[in-house]
Every structure is written in structure tokens, then in C-alpha cells.
C-alpha positions as CSV (number, residue, x, y, z in Angstrom):
1,M,0.0,0.0,0.0
2,R,1.4,3.4,-0.9
3,L,0.7,4.9,2.6
4,F,2.7,2.2,4.3
5,E,5.6,2.7,1.8
6,F,5.5,6.4,2.5
7,T,5.8,6.1,6.3
8,K,8.5,3.4,5.9
9,D,10.5,5.6,3.6
10,F,9.8,8.6,5.9
11,G,11.4,6.8,8.8
12,K,14.5,5.8,6.9
13,S,15.3,9.1,5.2
14,Y,18.9,10.2,5.1
15,N,20.1,6.6,6.0
16,G,18.2,6.7,9.3
17,Q,19.7,10.1,10.5
18,F,16.5,12.0,9.8
19,S,14.2,9.8,11.9
20,K,16.8,9.7,14.7
21,Y,17.1,13.5,14.7
22,C,13.3,13.9,14.9
23,F,12.9,11.6,17.8
24,M,15.7,13.4,19.7
25,K,14.3,16.9,19.1
26,M,10.5,16.3,19.1
27,P,8.0,14.9,21.6
28,R,6.5,11.6,20.6
29,Q,3.0,13.1,20.3
30,S,4.3,15.8,18.0
31,I,5.9,13.2,15.7
32,L,2.7,11.2,15.5
33,L,0.6,14.3,14.8
34,S,3.0,15.3,12.1
35,L,2.8,11.9,10.4
36,I,-1.0,11.9,10.6
37,L,-1.2,15.3,9.0
38,V,1.2,14.4,6.2
39,I,-0.6,11.1,5.5
40,S,-4.0,12.8,5.6
41,Q,-2.9,15.4,3.1
42,S,-1.5,12.7,0.8
43,V,-4.9,10.8,0.9
44,I,-6.9,13.9,0.2
45,A,-4.6,14.8,-2.8
46,Q,-5.2,11.4,-4.4
47,E,-8.9,11.8,-4.6
48,I,-10.3,13.3,-7.8
49,Q,-13.9,14.5,-8.1
50,F,-16.1,14.4,-11.2
51,T,-19.6,15.8,-11.5
52,S,-22.0,16.6,-14.3
53,G,-24.3,19.2,-12.9
54,E,-28.0,18.9,-13.6
55,K,-28.0,20.0,-17.3
56,Q,-27.2,17.2,-19.7
57,V,-23.6,16.8,-20.7
58,S,-23.5,15.5,-24.3
59,L,-21.6,12.4,-25.3
60,V,-19.9,12.8,-28.7
61,E,-19.0,9.4,-30.2
62,L,-16.7,9.2,-33.2
63,Y,-16.2,5.8,-35.0
64,T,-13.0,6.0,-36.9
65,S,-10.0,4.1,-38.3
66,Q,-6.4,4.7,-39.2
67,G,-7.2,2.7,-42.4
68,C,-9.9,5.0,-43.5
69,S,-8.8,7.9,-45.9
70,S,-11.9,9.9,-45.0
71,C,-11.3,9.8,-41.2
72,P,-8.3,12.2,-40.6
73,P,-10.4,15.4,-40.9
74,A,-12.9,14.0,-38.4
75,D,-10.0,13.0,-36.1
76,T,-8.6,16.5,-36.4
77,W,-11.9,18.1,-35.5
78,L,-12.3,15.9,-32.5
79,S,-8.8,16.7,-31.3
80,E,-9.6,20.4,-31.4
81,L,-12.4,19.9,-28.9
82,K,-9.8,19.5,-26.2
83,N,-9.1,23.3,-26.3
84,E,-12.8,24.2,-26.1
85,P,-14.0,25.7,-22.8
86,G,-17.1,23.4,-22.7
87,L,-15.0,20.2,-22.5
88,W,-16.1,17.9,-19.7
89,T,-18.8,20.3,-18.5
90,E,-20.9,20.5,-21.7
91,F,-19.6,17.6,-23.8
92,V,-17.5,14.5,-23.5
93,P,-15.9,13.2,-26.8
94,V,-14.8,9.6,-27.2
95,A,-13.0,8.1,-30.3
96,F,-13.9,4.5,-30.9
97,H,-11.4,2.9,-33.4
98,V,-13.1,0.2,-35.3
99,S,-11.5,-3.0,-36.6
100,Y,-13.5,-3.7,-39.8
101,W,-11.1,-1.7,-42.0
102,D,-7.9,-3.4,-40.7
103,Y,-7.9,-5.7,-43.7
104,L,-7.2,-2.8,-46.1
105,G,-3.5,-2.9,-45.6
106,W,-3.0,-1.2,-42.3
107,K,-3.8,-2.5,-38.8
108,D,-5.0,0.3,-36.6
109,R,-3.2,-0.1,-33.2
110,F,-6.2,1.3,-31.3
111,S,-8.9,-0.8,-33.0
112,K,-11.0,-3.3,-31.1
113,K,-13.7,-5.6,-32.2
114,E,-15.8,-4.4,-29.3
115,H,-15.8,-0.9,-30.8
116,S,-17.1,-2.3,-34.1
117,S,-19.8,-4.3,-32.3
118,R,-20.9,-1.1,-30.4
119,Q,-21.3,0.8,-33.7
120,R,-23.3,-2.1,-35.2
121,L,-25.5,-2.2,-32.0
122,H,-26.3,1.5,-32.7
123,K,-27.6,0.3,-36.1
124,N,-29.6,-2.5,-34.5
125,Q,-31.2,-0.1,-32.0
126,G,-32.2,2.2,-34.9
127,H,-29.8,5.0,-34.2
128,V,-28.3,4.8,-37.7
129,K,-29.2,3.0,-40.9
130,V,-25.7,2.2,-42.2
131,V,-22.4,1.5,-40.4
132,Y,-19.6,3.7,-41.8
133,T,-16.6,5.8,-40.9
134,P,-16.2,8.5,-39.9
135,G,-19.4,8.1,-38.0
136,F,-20.6,10.5,-35.4
137,F,-23.2,10.0,-32.7
138,L,-24.5,12.9,-30.5
139,N,-26.2,11.6,-27.4
140,G,-26.9,8.3,-29.1
141,K,-28.3,9.7,-32.3
142,E,-26.5,9.8,-35.7
143,W,-25.0,13.2,-36.2
144,K,-24.4,14.1,-39.9
145,K,-23.9,17.8,-39.6
146,R,-20.7,19.4,-41.0
147,F,-18.3,18.9,-38.2
148,R,-15.9,21.5,-39.6
149,L,-18.3,24.3,-38.5
150,G,-17.3,23.9,-34.8
151,V,-18.8,22.6,-31.7
152,P,-22.4,21.2,-32.2
153,T,-25.4,22.7,-30.5
154,F,-26.4,20.8,-27.4
155,G,-29.9,20.5,-25.8
156,N,-31.3,21.8,-22.5
157,E,-32.4,18.5,-21.0
158,V,-32.1,18.1,-17.2
159,P,-31.6,14.3,-16.7
160,G,-30.0,14.4,-13.3
161,I,-26.5,14.5,-11.8
162,I,-23.5,12.1,-12.0
163,S,-21.0,12.4,-9.2
164,A,-17.9,10.3,-8.9
165,T,-14.8,10.1,-6.7
166,L,-11.6,8.5,-7.9
167,D,-9.2,7.3,-5.1
168,E,-6.2,5.7,-6.8
169,Q,-7.8,2.9,-8.9
170,N,-11.1,2.8,-7.0
171,L,-13.9,4.8,-8.6
172,K,-17.2,5.3,-6.9
173,V,-20.1,6.7,-9.0
174,R,-23.6,7.9,-8.1
175,Y,-26.3,8.9,-10.5
176,S,-29.2,10.9,-9.1
177,P,-31.8,11.0,-11.9
178,S,-34.4,13.7,-12.2
179,Q,-37.0,11.0,-12.8
180,N,-37.5,7.5,-11.5
181,I,-35.1,5.4,-13.6
182,T,-34.0,1.8,-12.8
183,Q,-31.7,-0.7,-14.5
184,T,-29.0,1.7,-15.4
185,T,-25.6,0.9,-16.8
186,L,-22.4,2.6,-16.0
187,N,-19.8,3.3,-18.7
188,V,-16.2,4.3,-17.7
189,A,-13.7,5.1,-20.5
190,I,-10.0,5.8,-20.2
191,L,-9.0,8.2,-23.0
192,G,-5.5,8.8,-24.4
193,F,-4.2,12.1,-25.8
194,G,-1.2,13.3,-27.8
195,Y,-0.7,10.3,-30.1
196,Q,1.3,10.7,-33.4
197,S,0.8,7.7,-35.5
198,P,3.0,7.2,-38.7
199,I,1.0,5.2,-41.2
200,K,3.2,3.1,-43.5
201,S,0.7,1.5,-45.7
202,G,-3.0,1.4,-46.7
203,E,-5.2,4.4,-47.6
204,N,-3.4,6.8,-45.3
205,S,0.1,5.7,-46.3
206,N,2.9,8.1,-45.6
207,R,0.8,10.3,-43.3
208,V,1.3,11.0,-39.6
209,L,-2.1,11.1,-37.8
210,N,-2.5,13.2,-34.7
211,E,-5.1,11.5,-32.4
212,D,-6.8,12.4,-29.2
213,F,-9.7,11.2,-27.1
214,V,-8.6,7.6,-28.1
215,L,-10.6,5.0,-26.2
216,L,-8.0,2.7,-24.5
217,S,-10.2,1.0,-21.9
218,H,-14.0,0.7,-21.7
219,L,-15.6,-0.7,-18.5
220,K,-19.3,-1.4,-18.2
221,K,-21.3,-2.3,-15.1
222,A,-25.0,-2.7,-14.5
223,G,-26.6,-1.4,-11.4
224,A,-30.1,-1.5,-9.9
225,N,-29.7,1.4,-7.4
226,N,-27.8,3.9,-9.6
227,S,-24.7,3.4,-7.5
228,W,-21.4,1.7,-8.5
229,E,-18.0,0.9,-7.4
230,I,-15.4,-0.1,-10.0
231,E,-11.7,-0.6,-10.2
232,L,-9.7,1.1,-13.0
233,P,-6.8,-0.8,-14.6
234,K,-3.4,0.0,-13.3
235,K,-1.9,0.1,-16.8
236,V,-3.2,0.9,-20.3
237,S,-1.4,0.8,-23.6
238,P,-0.1,2.4,-25.7
239,M,1.2,5.1,-23.4
240,A,-0.1,8.6,-24.0
241,E,1.1,12.1,-23.3
242,R,-2.0,12.7,-21.2
243,Y,-5.1,10.8,-20.0
244,G,-8.7,11.6,-19.5
245,L,-11.7,9.8,-17.9
246,A,-15.1,9.7,-19.5
247,I,-18.1,8.6,-17.4
248,W,-21.7,8.1,-18.7
249,V,-24.8,6.3,-17.7
250,S,-27.4,4.7,-20.0
251,Q,-30.6,2.7,-19.3
252,G,-30.3,-1.0,-19.5
253,G,-28.8,-2.1,-22.9
254,D,-29.8,1.0,-24.7
255,L,-26.7,2.9,-25.9
256,T,-28.4,6.3,-25.6
257,P,-26.6,8.1,-22.7
258,L,-28.7,9.6,-20.0
259,Q,-26.0,11.8,-18.5
260,A,-22.2,12.1,-18.8
261,T,-19.2,13.7,-17.2
262,G,-15.4,13.4,-17.3
263,G,-12.2,15.2,-16.7
264,W,-8.4,15.0,-16.8
265,L,-6.4,12.4,-14.9
266,P,-3.0,13.4,-13.4
267,K,-0.3,13.3,-16.0
268,N,1.6,10.6,-14.1
269,Y,-1.5,8.4,-13.4
270,F,-0.4,5.4,-15.5
271,R,3.4,5.9,-15.2
């Protein structure tokens, strides 16, 4: 446990001279109090809070592939959202790299069959008629507007509040809906930022793709009382310059999000 390691190292600082000096110059009660204060501050600093507010935070899904020649402009637009003031408080973007174009001559290092299956499930649930890339979904509905025109217009729904606390790998989430909703599903996504991917073959051959909001890990958990506790992975790959956490809640097996939130993780979280 990190706290145990901290106190152990604290006592052995400077080859034992530091702890010896402290015990010689300070009363035992003062030493214990100092240790408690330092440890308490360390625990508090490790906790990260995420909250959505009452107004709906929109989930922006992009289905993309490094093997798709039409996708880089969409990837670029999504990357630009990280500089928008409404990030995490008004909208949460997630880039799902699909696997069904991997046969075209280039294997996307971020692609997963689960991402392709999720896009097909959107089709099965009537959210889109055809599966394609780049494919956008805004709050579970196909979004075909010209993404080059800037941030999309979001609604004014008030679906309730998501509040979450992250303590090291332990994430506790609570959803307080504005209406009586049961059988909700928690989605937790770890996102990677700052990737530069040299493409050596396929439709994007000889290009370097700049990619952000890349989905690295997607955890799902059903809940009957709108409350969850879940463990984040200790490692993700490939390593990113920075990481973010996206959290959203849906009802049952429907992919349409009810509410979302998110935020940045400490830069050294996975190092």
C-alpha cells in the first residue's frame, strides 16, 4: 500500500539520520501528529472529483479508423475539442477505433472488435441506418452535420447528476436522476491524448495522424440502485502524453446516454 511505503521511507530518510534527529528533538505526540497530518494530506490529494451538474452533458462518439482515408479530418476536428471551454462540462468526446477496416493494408493499433460491435449495435437499435466511418453520434443519435463548423449545438435537458470520486484505482459513482429510472448501466472510459501515428501502408500511407480522445479501456457495469464501485486498470497501452476519464450512464442495454461527465487524470497516473 502506498501509505505504508511512504511512512516506511519517511522513517528511513537520510540513512536513518532524519528519523533519529526527529525523535531526539521532538516529543512523541508531535511526531505522531505530524505523520498523521502528512498522510491525511496525501490521501486527500489522491482523490479526484467528477460531477456533471443537472443539465445534460452531451456524449460525442466518433467511430474512426487509421485505415480510412476519410477519417483524418474527423479526427482533427475531435482533437480540437480538447481546447474548447465546454470540454467535460458541456460535452465529452470519445473516439472508438473500429476493426473492420484493418484488412485494407494497415492494422489500426487502437482498433478493437468491441468498438465495431458497439457501432453495429447503434444500427440494430435504430440510431443509424448504415455502419460507416467516420461516423458521429451525438447523445446516441446519428450526427451528420458538417463537423468543420465547430462545436455542435447541445440540448437543454435536465436528466440528473452524475457524481464520482476516484481514489487511486477505486472509482465510486452515483447517479441521481431527475425522474425515477432503474436498471441503469455505468460506462467508464479511459482516453489517451497526444498520439502521433506514422502510417506506412493502406489508404493513409505516408501520413502522420494526430489522435486524441482515443478509447483505451471501456468498463461497463449494470446497477439497480444507480450506484457503482469499480476498479480502474493499473496500466493501459499504448502510453499517452495525457489521459482523461469519461463517465456516462445509460438505461439497460440502450446505448443512448442519460448523462455524462469526465475530466483530466493526473499526467503521471499510469506511469
